[in-house]
C-alpha positions in Angstrom: 0.0 0.0 0.0 1.3 3.4 -0.9 1.2 6.0 1.9 2.0 9.7 1.7 3.1 12.2 4.3 4.7 15.6 4.6 7.6 16.8 6.7 7.5 20.3 7.9 4.6 21.0 5.5 6.7 19.8 2.5 6.3 16.8 0.3 10.1 16.7 -0.3 11.0 14.1 2.3 14.5 13.6 1.0 15.4 17.2 1.9 14.7 16.6 5.5 15.4 12.8 6.0 18.4 10.5 5.2 18.1 6.7 5.3 20.8 4.1 5.1 20.4 0.4 5.9 19.0 0.3 9.5 18.8 4.0 10.4 16.8 7.0 9.4 17.8 10.5 10.4 14.8 12.7 10.9 14.5 16.3 12.3 14.0 16.6 16.0 10.5 17.2 17.4 8.7 15.6 14.4 5.1 14.5 14.8 4.9 11.0 16.4 2.7 9.7 13.6 5.2 10.7 10.9 8.0 9.0 12.9 6.0 5.8 13.2 5.0 5.9 9.5 8.7 6.3 8.4 10.0 3.7 10.9 7.4 1.1 10.0 7.5 1.7 6.2 11.3 1.6 6.0 11.8 -0.8 8.8 14.6 1.4 10.3 15.5 2.9 13.6 14.7 6.6 13.8 17.4 9.0 15.0 16.2 12.5 15.8 18.6 15.3 15.3 19.5 18.6 13.6 22.8 19.6 11.9 23.9 22.9 13.3 20.3 23.7 14.1 19.1 23.0 10.6 16.5 20.4 9.9 17.7 19.8 6.3 19.3 16.5 7.2 18.9 15.0 3.7 20.6 17.9 2.1 23.4 18.2 4.6 24.5 14.6 5.0 25.7 11.5 3.2 25.7 8.0 4.7 27.2 4.6 3.8 28.3 1.5 5.7 31.5 3.3 6.8 29.8 6.3 8.5 28.1 9.6 8.1 29.5 13.0 6.8 27.7 16.2 7.6 28.2 19.5 5.7 28.6 22.7 7.7 
């Protein structure tokens, strides 16, 4: 089943989230329903955070099996 959601009133989830293997980075203080939907759909553990106060986690990070790099 296809489910849709918005993050921070935007349909562009990839700007605000980053997923790799078992983890999904998601902005702090997100709605509990959104966190549950993302976690259950992707079968990943949610990590809430910001990068330098920014919620643009998808735009400011890259992840692979060796680690995570954040832009400043």
